[in-house]
N, C-alpha and C positions, 0 to 999 in steps of 0.2 A: 757292419762293423767291422771296424778295420784289424786283419789279421797280422799278427807276430813272422806267419813262417809263408813261405811262397805256398799260393795256386792255382800255377800253372806251367808251363816247359817254355821257353825262352823260345821260337824260334831258331833255329841255326846252332843253338847251344851244345854242349857236351852228350845231355842228357837227352834233345831230339833226334826221336827214333826215323825219323823222318827225313833228315839233313844229306847235302851232297857227303858221302864218306863213304870212299871203294869200299872199303871192308862191309859196311851197312848195307851200300845201293848193290853189290853183290850176293848178299842173301835174300835181299827183295825181292831180285831178281830170280829168282829160282825156288821163291814160293815158302822159304825158309824165313818169316818173317816172327812167327812163332820163336823161333834166337836169337835177335836181339838182343834184347838186355844180359844173356850172355855173353853178346859179342861187347858189349861197356865193360861187363865185369874183363873181361882179358884186360881194357886199358886203366882198370881202376889197380888190376891186382896185379899187372907186369911181372908174370911168374911166367912166364911164355907157355902156358897150357893154353889148346885151343879150347875153349870153354864153347865156345857156338859150336865147332863141329862135333865137340862130345853130345851137345842137345840136340841134332839133329835127328838123335834116336829117340828123343823122346816123341811121343805121338799127344796130341793134342785136340779137345771138341772145344766148340767153342760155345761160351755164352754171350747171350747178348739180350741186355737189358735197355732199358730208352736209351737206343742208339748207340752205346758203350760194346763190346765186343772184345770179353776175354778170352786166354786163353787156359782151360782149365788141362794140366798137363797127366799126362797117361804114361804106360809102359815104366820099367826101371832106374830109376833116378842113377846116373852116372856117376861111380866111384869116386874123383877128383874133386866133381860138384857137390858132393854130395859133405866130403872130408871140411872142403875149404869153407862148407853154411851150415856146420854141427846139426846134421840128418844122415850120419853113418850107421847111427842104431836105429835109421826109418826106413818107409819103405811108401810108396803110391797107393791109396789102397785104390779097388775096381772101381769103376766108374756106374753108378745105378742111377734108378730112376729116382729113388729116394733122395741120395745125395743132391741130384740134378735138381728137386724140387726143392730142397733147403737151400741150395744156391740163389736157385732163382728167386723165391719169396724170399730170401735176406737184401741182394741188390735192390730187388723190384721194393722193396721194404723202402732202402734208401734213399730212388729215385724220387719216392712220394713224399717219404715223411721228413726227410731231411734231406732236402737236396743240394744244400750247401757240402754235407759231407759226402753224399755221394758226386759230387763235381770233383773232390779232393779226390777221393777213388777211382773214378774214371778218367782222370790225369794222371796219376801216378803207379796205378796197378795194371799190370797187363796179364799176368801168368799167377797161376794158382797153383797150389801144391797143395790138395787133400791126402793128409800123410796119417800112417798107423806105425806104432814100434813093429819093429819085426820080431815075427818068432823067436822065444828065448833071451830078448833083451830084456833084464829087469831090473825099470824104471821109474819113474814118474814123466809119462807124456804131458808133452810142452801143449798147451793150448794154443796160442798162433805163435808166431814169429817172422821177423825178417831182416835182412842182413844190408847194413849198405853195403858192402860189397858185389851183390847182387838186385841192382834196380829193378823196380815195377814188379816185382816175384815179389810173393807173400805166403805166408803158410801156415794149413792151419791144422786140426786135427778133430776125431768127433767129440772131443772137448768144448771146442769152438761152440758147441751147439747149446751147453750144458753150464760153463764157467764163464765168469765173469771175474777176471784177476782183482785184485790177487786174492780171495777169499771168498765171493759169489759163487755156490753149485745149488745151480736148481734142480728141482725134483725129475724133471720133462724137458726134453728137448724143446730147445726154442729158436725159431728163425730169428731174431729180434737179436736173441745173443749171439748167432753167428754174424749179423748185421754189423753191433758193435767190436768185435773181435776182428771182423773186415775193416773196418776206418780204422781201428786202434792201429791195425799194421800199414795201411794205405797213410797215415798221419804220420807213423814213422818213416817212411819213404819221402815222405815231402819234407819232413827238419832235416833228414840225411842228407836229400839234394839241394837243401837251403846252403848250407854246412860247408859241404862238396862245391859248392859254387861262389860262394862269396866269406870273406872273415870275419868270422863270429867273436873266436876268440884271441885272444891277443897273441903277440909274437913270443914263440916261445910256451907256449900249453902244448903241452903231454897227458894223455889221460893216465899214463904211467906214472907221473908222479900229480899230479892235480891233487889238492884238497880234497879231502872227505865228508860228507854231508853225512853225517847218522840220519838211517832213517828207523825211524823207533818203530811202525810197524812192523818190519821185515826181522826186529828181535825174537831170539828163540829159532830161525831158520837153520844155522846152523851153518850158514856160510857165511864170509866176511863179505865177497861183494855182495850178497844180497842187504846186510847192514851197513854198507859204507861205501855212498855212489859219489862218484867223482865229476866234476862240474859235466862237464857233455851227456853225462848220464840222465842229472839230474833237470838239467834244460830241454831235454825230450821228454821226462818223461811231463814237465811241466806243462810242455805244449798239449803235449797230445791229453793229458785229464781236463785240459779246458774245452778239448771238443769232445771228449764221451762224456763231462758235466752236464753240460749243452743237449747234446743225443740222449741221456736220461732225464735231463729234466721235460723234455718233449717227449719220451714217454712217460713219465707219470703222469703229463696232462691231458693224456687219453684215456679213452672209456671202452676199447677193447681187449686188452692185457686181463691174463689169464690170472689169478690170485697167485700163481706160483712165480709168474714173470713179474708182476706189479711189487710183491714183497724181496724180491731178488734184485730189481734199479733201484728199488727205495736201499738197501741194504748200501750196496756199490756205491748211491748216491752221498747216502752220512758218511761213508768209509774215505771217499775221493773229498769232499770239500773239505775237511782238515787238513786232507795232507798235499792237498795242491796250494793251501793257503803258507803251510809248513814249506815247503818247496821254495815257493817266491819269497819268503822273507831270508832264506837260508840263501838263493843267488845272487839279492839282494848286493848282501854283506860279503859278498864274491864278486862285485861287481868289475872289480880292477882286473882281474880275470878274461873279461871282454874286450874287443873292440868297439871303439866309438858305434860303430853299425850293431856289434852284440848287447849293448849297452841300449841302443834304441829299440831294439827287440824286446830287451826289459821290460821298458817302459810299456810298450804294448802290449806284454804279458801280465804284466800288472794290470792295466786297466780291463781286458778281460778279467783275472781274477778276479778284482776287486767289482767285478759286475754279476757274477757268478748267485 
């Protein structure tokens, strides 16, 4: 199946963490490979903030699955980094054997049952931030997130073991739900990579002035940004939905799900399928906001969507 978004990092490209760049070489030579994504963050934001040096205060445990190595971060997240990626109300939760088991099960399940999805995760995810709300913070916790400003790093909370966004909640924790949320954020990172490396949107396109797409299934959630999406946000979502709906199809075809997991994946699939068809139609109506390359991506996305 032809894919609409990047599934590998070209050697020597900006996102190649092994390339011969003085700053990246220095970090590798002192054994600080875990902070290489934060060095890219410095380049992307151009703020002059030494994010990589700040990140060296982070410890990490290595989680290895199917030959892929992930840095599971520990210690306190530096304040300027937390502020930049909207985690100022969160802290990294303690590492426990239960959490390590859940992480390993989720990644192992991806590698065995969803090898294409795992290939995307291993290519675009290096760092894992398992977080929880700080004491006294009154807010609804995120389930999972990622930020284009910090490549290769994804964020998730305990909710990722229970929740398939936007509306599916399981009664019991599930490593399969965690696997979906990891795939969700890994796919976002791959889309962000593609958009930053290639000219997808037409000259002069801006999220700030973008035409908005009404998101009918988010009506009543109280925030305009959740009810009306910019073209680039809708494009991200369409790419992600195409990956996750295939994940859910495979899960639903298995006979080893619990009743709670089956009900959750079925509800998420039934909700996601009309959503992706709606987004696809809306994006095609706004094709003039894409470059020729972007229009080709829409054609590929249409092909994928029609085969769901």
